[in-house]
N, C-alpha and C positions, 0 to 999 in steps of 0.2 A: 401703915401697913395693916394694923389691927382693924381699923375702920373699913378698909377695903375687903378684908375677909368677912366681916359681918354683912357688908353690903352684898357680896356674892352669895353668902348663905341665905340672906333674905330673899334675893331674887330666885334662887334655886327652890326654896320652900314655897314661895308664892306660885311658881310655875308647877311644881309637883302637886300642890293643893288643887289648882285648876284642873289638871289632868285627872286627879282622883275624883273630883266632883263630877266631871263629865262622864267618867266611867260609871259612877254610881247612878247618874241619871239614865245612861244607856242601859244598864242592867235593870233598873226599875221599869223602864219602858218595855224592855224585852220580856219581862216577867209577867206582863198582863196576859192572862189567858183569854183567847179570842171568844167572843160572844157565842159563836156557833158551837164551840166545844162545850161551853156551859149549857147551852140549850139542849144539846144532845144528852148530857148528863141528867138534866132535869127531866126530859122526856123519857129516858130510860127508867128513871125513878117512878114516873107515872105508869109506865108499861109494866113494871114489876111491883106495883103497889101492894097487891094482896100477898105476894111472897114475902115481902119485908116492909110492912107498913111503917114502922118507926124509922128505919133507915131512909125510906123514901120521903117521909115527912120531914126528917132532918135536912136532907139534901135540898128539897124544894124551899123550905123555910130559910135555910142558910144563904140561899141566893136571892132572897127577897130584899129589896131596897128598904132602908129604914122608914121611908114615908109609906111604903106599901105595908110594912109590918105594923105601923101605927094605926092604919085603917083596918087591917084584917086580924090583928093580934088581940090578945097574946096567942101564943102558939096553940093552945088548946082550942081557942075560937077558930083559928086558921084550920086546924084539923077538922073541926065540925063543919066548916064551910066547904072543905074539899069533899066531904062525905054527903053533901046535900046538892040538890038540883040548882043550877045546871052544871056545877063544877064537877060533880061525880062522873059525868059522861067521859071525862078524859082518863079516869082511873082504869088501869089494866088495859089500856089501848092496845090494839093489835099491830097497827102499822102507822107510820107517819112519814111525811116529807116536808121540807121547809125551804123557803126562799127569802133571802134578805130583800126587803122592799125600800127601806130607808136607812141611810148611813150618814151620820154626821160625826164630828169629833167626839161627842159624848152621848150619842143617842143612836140606837139601832132598832129597827122594827123587822119582824119576821112574820110572813104569812105561813101558817102551819096547817097542812091538810092531814086529817086524822081519820083512821078507820077504828071506830070504837069497838069495845068488846061485844056490843049487841049488833054488830055489823052495819051500823049507820055511819055515814060520812059527814064530817063537819070541818069547818075551818075556824081558826082563832088567829088573832094578831097578838104577838108577844112583843113587848117593848122593854128593852134594856137601857139602862142609864149607866154611864161610867162614873163611878164615885169611889170614895174611900171604902176599902174593905172593912167590914165590921170587926173581923178578928185581927186584922193587921192594918191599922189606919195609915201606915207609912206607904202602903201600896194602893193603887187603884184597881178596881175590878168591875166587871159587868154585873149589874144587879137588876132583877126583875122589878120594873116600876109599874107595869100594868099588863093585864091579859084581858082580851075582849071575851064576851059571852060567845058560846058556840053558834055558828051560822051553818045550818044543815043544808046538804045538797044531795043529789041522786047517787053519784058513784065516782070512784077513782081517787087514789091517793097521790 
């Protein structure tokens, strides 16, 4: 009788553990913020760069992939890069629109049309990679792995 109780308890515990693990996986998957939401936050940081340069820099830097940070960092170097040609053309942008052009399980590309503060129009490609979040390695998040140089054109966002 005692053995039967332990066997039933073990079966119950193993079943409840499986369910809990599935729930944790589901919550983790559901908690990944979509790349377009992150892109909007980044572009709004560029749009408001002069109003809040440090907050904007922090937002943009925090969404950079570790490989990107290794190439463009440390943070002060990244800041200087943003303030130099051609990267400064995106600072204080007036308007933007974007379209997702590539979507895989762990990689997404966006074509972004931008009206710059000097009223010129250009396009960049923004590339995100799904990877471990730097602040919380338990979760995955979309991080900027690359941005192309601006390609200028005549008009229209």
